[in-house]
C-alpha positions as CSV (number, residue, x, y, z in Angstrom):
1,M,17.1,36.3,15.0
2,R,15.1,34.3,12.5
3,D,16.2,34.9,9.6
4,A,15.8,31.8,6.9
5,K,13.3,31.4,5.1
6,P,10.2,28.7,6.9
7,D,10.6,25.4,4.9
8,E,7.3,23.7,3.6
9,Q,6.5,22.0,6.4
10,T,6.1,25.0,8.4
11,V,4.4,27.0,5.9
12,T,1.4,23.9,6.3
13,A,1.6,23.9,9.9
14,L,1.3,28.2,10.1
15,A,-2.1,28.3,7.3
16,A,-3.2,24.8,9.7
17,A,-3.0,27.7,12.7
18,A,-4.6,30.4,10.9
19,G,-7.2,28.3,10.2
20,T,-8.6,28.0,13.1
21,A,-10.3,30.8,13.6
22,P,-14.3,31.6,13.7
23,S,-16.6,31.5,11.1
24,M,-20.0,32.9,10.3
25,F,-21.5,29.3,9.8
26,N,-18.2,27.9,10.3
27,A,-17.8,27.8,6.1
28,Q,-14.0,28.9,6.3
29,P,-14.0,31.3,3.4
30,W,-10.8,31.7,3.5
31,R,-8.2,30.6,1.4
32,F,-3.7,31.9,1.5
33,R,-1.4,31.6,-0.6
34,Y,2.5,31.7,0.0
35,L,4.8,32.9,-2.6
36,R,8.3,31.8,-1.7
37,D,10.6,34.5,-3.2
38,A,9.0,37.3,-0.8
39,A,8.4,34.9,1.8
40,T,4.8,36.6,2.2
41,F,0.8,35.1,2.4
42,Q,-1.5,36.1,0.7
43,L,-5.0,35.9,2.4
44,R,-7.9,35.8,-0.5
45,A,-11.3,36.2,0.3
46,A,-13.2,32.0,-1.0
47,L,-15.9,33.5,-3.0
48,D,-17.1,29.8,-3.3
49,R,-18.1,29.4,0.7
50,T,-19.9,33.5,0.5
51,L,-23.8,33.2,2.8
52,P,-25.7,35.6,0.4
53,H,-28.9,35.5,1.8
54,A,-27.3,35.7,5.7
55,D,-24.1,38.2,4.6
56,P,-25.1,39.2,1.7
57,H,-22.3,42.5,2.2
58,G,-19.4,40.2,3.0
59,R,-19.2,41.8,6.3
60,A,-19.4,38.3,8.2
61,L,-16.8,37.3,5.8
62,H,-14.3,39.6,6.4
63,L,-14.3,39.4,10.1
64,G,-13.6,35.0,9.7
65,C,-11.3,36.2,7.8
66,G,-9.8,39.2,10.0
67,A,-9.7,36.5,12.8
68,A,-7.8,34.1,10.6
69,L,-5.4,36.8,10.2
70,F,-5.0,37.3,13.2
71,N,-4.1,33.7,13.8
72,L,-1.8,33.2,11.3
73,R,-0.2,36.4,12.9
74,V,0.2,34.4,16.6
75,A,1.6,31.4,14.7
76,V,4.2,33.5,13.0
77,A,5.4,35.3,15.9
78,H,5.7,32.4,18.3
79,A,7.3,30.3,14.5
80,G,10.1,33.5,15.2
81,W,9.5,36.2,12.6
82,E,7.9,39.8,12.0
83,P,4.4,39.0,10.7
84,V,4.3,42.3,8.8
85,V,0.4,43.0,7.6
86,T,-1.2,44.8,4.8
87,L,-4.4,45.0,4.2
88,L,-6.2,44.9,0.7
89,P,-3.4,46.1,-0.7
90,D,-5.0,45.6,-4.5
91,P,-7.7,48.3,-5.2
92,Y,-8.0,46.3,-7.7
93,D,-8.7,43.1,-6.9
94,P,-11.3,43.2,-4.2
95,R,-10.8,39.4,-2.9
96,L,-7.4,39.7,-2.0
97,L,-8.4,41.1,1.9
98,A,-4.7,41.2,3.2
99,T,-0.8,40.1,2.5
100,V,1.7,39.0,5.8
101,R,5.5,39.2,5.2
102,L,7.1,36.5,7.1
103,A,9.9,39.2,7.9
104,P,13.6,39.2,10.3
105,A,13.1,39.6,14.2
106,E,15.3,39.6,16.7
107,A,12.1,39.5,19.0
108,P,8.9,39.0,18.1
109,D,5.8,40.5,19.4
110,P,5.5,38.3,23.1
111,E,1.7,39.1,23.3
112,L,1.0,38.0,19.8
113,A,3.7,34.9,20.6
114,R,1.8,33.7,23.8
115,L,-1.8,33.3,22.6
116,H,-0.4,30.1,20.0
117,P,-1.8,27.3,22.7
118,T,-5.1,29.0,22.8
119,L,-5.5,28.7,18.7
120,T,-6.7,24.5,19.0
121,R,-8.3,25.8,22.7
122,R,-10.5,28.6,21.6
123,R,-14.2,27.3,21.1
124,S,-17.6,28.6,20.5
125,S,-20.5,27.2,23.0
126,R,-24.0,27.2,23.0
127,L,-23.8,26.1,26.2
128,P,-25.2,27.3,29.6
129,F,-22.6,28.7,31.7
130,R,-22.6,29.9,35.3
131,D,-24.2,32.4,37.0
132,E,-20.7,34.1,37.9
133,L,-19.9,37.9,36.7
134,V,-16.7,37.5,34.8
135,P,-14.5,40.5,36.7
136,E,-14.3,43.9,36.2
137,P,-9.8,43.5,35.7
138,V,-10.4,40.7,33.3
139,R,-12.8,42.9,31.6
140,A,-10.4,45.7,31.2
141,R,-7.9,44.0,29.9
142,L,-10.6,42.2,27.0
143,R,-10.7,45.9,26.1
144,G,-7.2,46.6,25.8
145,A,-7.3,44.0,23.9
146,A,-9.7,44.8,21.4
147,E,-8.0,48.4,21.6
148,L,-4.7,46.6,20.3
149,E,-6.3,45.6,16.8
150,G,-7.8,49.2,16.0
151,G,-11.5,48.2,17.7
152,Q,-13.2,48.9,21.6
153,L,-15.1,46.1,23.6
154,H,-18.1,47.5,25.0
155,F,-20.2,45.7,28.8
156,P,-23.5,47.2,27.9
157,S,-26.2,47.8,30.8
158,V,-28.0,45.6,32.5
159,W,-31.1,46.9,30.2
160,H,-29.6,47.3,27.1
161,V,-28.3,43.6,27.4
162,R,-32.2,42.7,28.1
163,A,-33.1,45.0,24.5
164,I,-30.5,43.7,23.0
165,L,-32.3,40.4,23.6
166,E,-35.4,41.7,22.6
167,L,-33.8,42.2,19.3
168,V,-32.7,39.2,18.9
169,R,-35.8,37.7,19.5
170,D,-36.8,39.9,16.5
171,A,-33.8,39.2,13.9
172,E,-34.8,34.7,15.0
173,G,-38.4,35.4,14.2
174,R,-37.7,37.2,11.3
175,D,-35.1,34.1,10.1
176,R,-37.8,32.0,10.7
177,A,-40.3,33.8,7.9
178,T,-37.6,34.1,5.3
179,P,-37.5,31.0,3.4
180,A,-34.2,32.2,1.9
181,R,-32.3,32.5,4.8
182,A,-33.6,29.0,6.6
183,E,-32.8,26.7,3.9
184,E,-28.9,28.6,4.1
185,R,-28.4,27.5,6.9
186,E,-30.0,24.7,6.5
187,R,-27.3,24.0,3.9
188,W,-24.2,24.5,6.5
189,T,-26.1,22.6,9.2
190,R,-24.7,19.0,9.5
191,T,-26.9,15.9,9.9
192,P,-25.1,13.7,12.4
193,E,-24.8,11.2,9.4
194,E,-22.7,14.0,7.4
195,A,-21.0,15.3,11.1
196,R,-19.0,12.2,10.8
197,T,-16.6,13.4,7.9
198,A,-18.1,16.9,7.7
199,T,-14.2,19.3,7.4
200,D,-17.0,22.7,7.7
201,G,-20.0,24.2,8.9
202,V,-22.1,23.4,12.3
203,V,-22.4,19.5,13.4
204,E,-24.1,17.8,15.9
205,Q,-21.7,17.5,18.8
206,V,-21.9,21.3,19.2
207,L,-25.6,22.3,18.6
208,G,-26.3,22.7,21.9
209,P,-29.6,22.5,23.6
210,Y,-32.6,21.4,22.0
211,G,-34.8,24.0,20.7
212,G,-35.8,27.5,22.7
213,Y,-33.1,28.9,23.7
214,H,-35.3,31.4,26.4
215,G,-33.6,34.9,25.9
216,I,-30.4,33.7,25.8
217,P,-28.3,35.2,22.2
218,V,-27.5,32.1,20.6
219,R,-29.2,31.5,17.2
220,D,-31.3,28.2,16.6
221,L,-30.0,25.4,14.8
222,A,-31.5,22.6,17.2
223,G,-34.9,22.4,15.9
224,R,-33.2,20.1,13.2
225,H,-31.2,17.4,15.6
226,S,-29.6,18.4,18.6
227,A,-27.2,16.2,21.3
228,F,-29.5,17.3,23.7
229,E,-32.8,16.0,24.6
230,E,-36.1,18.6,24.5
231,G,-36.1,19.7,27.5
232,D,-32.9,20.0,28.7
233,P,-32.8,20.2,32.4
234,T,-29.7,22.2,32.6
235,P,-30.8,26.0,32.7
236,F,-28.8,29.4,30.9
237,E,-27.8,31.8,32.9
238,E,-30.7,34.6,34.4
239,E,-28.6,37.7,33.4
240,P,-26.2,37.1,30.2
241,Q,-23.3,39.2,30.2
242,L,-22.6,40.4,26.6
243,A,-19.8,42.4,25.3
244,L,-20.5,44.1,22.5
245,L,-17.4,44.3,19.9
246,G,-17.2,47.5,17.4
247,T,-15.1,49.8,14.8
248,A,-15.4,53.5,14.6
249,E,-16.1,53.0,10.4
250,D,-18.0,50.1,8.5
251,R,-15.5,50.0,5.7
252,A,-13.9,46.8,4.5
253,A,-10.6,47.5,5.9
254,D,-12.7,47.9,9.5
255,W,-14.2,44.3,9.1
256,L,-11.4,42.9,9.0
257,R,-9.5,45.2,11.5
258,A,-12.5,44.1,13.7
259,G,-12.6,40.1,12.9
260,Q,-8.7,40.4,14.3
261,A,-10.3,42.6,17.2
262,M,-12.5,39.6,17.7
263,E,-9.9,36.9,18.0
264,R,-7.8,39.3,19.7
265,V,-10.1,38.9,22.8
266,L,-11.4,35.5,22.3
267,L,-8.3,33.8,22.2
268,L,-7.7,36.1,26.0
269,C,-10.1,35.2,27.0
270,T,-9.7,31.2,26.3
271,E,-6.9,32.3,28.2
272,Y,-8.6,33.7,31.2
273,G,-10.6,30.8,31.2
274,L,-13.7,32.4,29.7
275,S,-16.8,29.9,27.3
276,T,-17.4,32.7,24.6
277,G,-20.2,32.2,22.0
278,L,-20.7,34.8,18.7
279,T,-24.3,36.4,18.2
280,T,-24.6,37.7,14.7
281,Q,-28.5,37.4,13.9
282,V,-29.1,40.6,14.9
283,L,-26.4,42.2,13.0
284,E,-27.2,40.6,9.7
285,W,-30.7,42.9,9.8
286,S,-29.7,47.2,8.8
287,E,-32.9,48.0,11.1
288,L,-31.6,45.9,13.7
289,R,-28.0,46.1,14.0
290,W,-28.2,50.3,14.9
291,P,-30.6,49.4,18.0
292,V,-27.5,47.3,19.6
293,R,-25.3,49.9,19.6
294,D,-25.5,51.6,23.3
295,P,-25.8,55.5,22.4
296,E,-23.1,56.1,25.8
297,S,-20.3,54.0,24.6
298,G,-19.2,56.2,21.9
299,M,-19.2,53.4,18.9
300,G,-19.8,54.0,15.4
301,Q,-21.0,50.5,14.3
302,V,-21.3,47.9,16.3
303,Q,-19.8,44.5,14.7
304,M,-20.4,41.5,16.8
305,V,-22.3,40.1,19.5
306,I,-20.2,38.5,22.1
307,R,-21.6,36.5,24.9
308,L,-19.7,35.7,27.4
309,G,-18.8,33.9,31.2
310,Y,-18.1,30.8,32.8
311,G,-19.3,27.4,31.0
312,P,-17.9,23.8,30.5
313,P,-15.8,22.5,27.6
314,V,-17.2,21.7,24.6
315,P,-15.8,19.9,21.3
316,G,-14.6,21.9,18.3
317,S,-16.0,22.5,14.6
318,P,-14.6,20.3,12.2
319,R,-12.2,22.3,9.5
320,R,-10.6,21.8,5.9
321,P,-8.0,20.3,5.3
322,V,-5.0,22.7,4.8
323,G,-4.8,21.2,1.3
324,Q,-7.8,23.1,0.6
325,T,-6.4,26.4,2.0
326,L,-2.7,26.3,0.9
327,E,-1.6,27.1,-2.2
328,L,2.5,27.2,-2.1
329,A,4.0,29.2,-5.0
């Protein structure tokens, strides 16, 4: 049974593992504070890394921090402790999103610990996927993964996927017509020169094909610069496979649960050899977000649209040094 408190090297490794989580524009809007005496991590929102135009209410920030929280739980279980989580522990400090106490454990959660190798292998892909269906048994496992974290995962029908793609095109048009959003996107998209030393943001290597995505729900950042040539011959899949991840309610705690559910699903996809990409632009416009919901699913609020399938490997996005995200107290 692991009962000793972790040393500084272990604490640093745990925070680094948590920091591999996905976030909107790879802003990495989290900070960790480790309390030695209490053997407890505090997860705090990094308000200097917010996206006021694309994410004015902080929903995406909470999703990203929820994903980092889940990664921390995986790393803690792999290291031999039980992660005891409290969401939003202080109503007078909304920046304190969660605490994670490292409790002694005779048998840490094996399902969490098993996902540890996928933390550094998970990628967000903007590349074409093969036209190969994800088998129903795999879909069922992904649904179960979301439910373990208090979320729902729904695979919409072909007709509803097409409706979502129309909504995505609408959202992209609105984004292009809103200068403040375009400027914000530009601020987090790194030039080739910046990418050499970047520790955050979207870098050239992960942008994907140049220009239009022909109805694929991928945010078009490649109009500025791309590692791919215009007219790249590799076609996107004819019928993209989408999954809607949602929750019953739409409060801060629900966003954190959705982030954890999302990351559990993404890591399980990685374990199964699936490529995944995240789509949020259609959820950033309140009048477009509600129609994304499939009325047959019974889902309350859609929190993320996940594109999944079988695609080529992609490089990882840059990460902030753990010295910038972790404070020891």
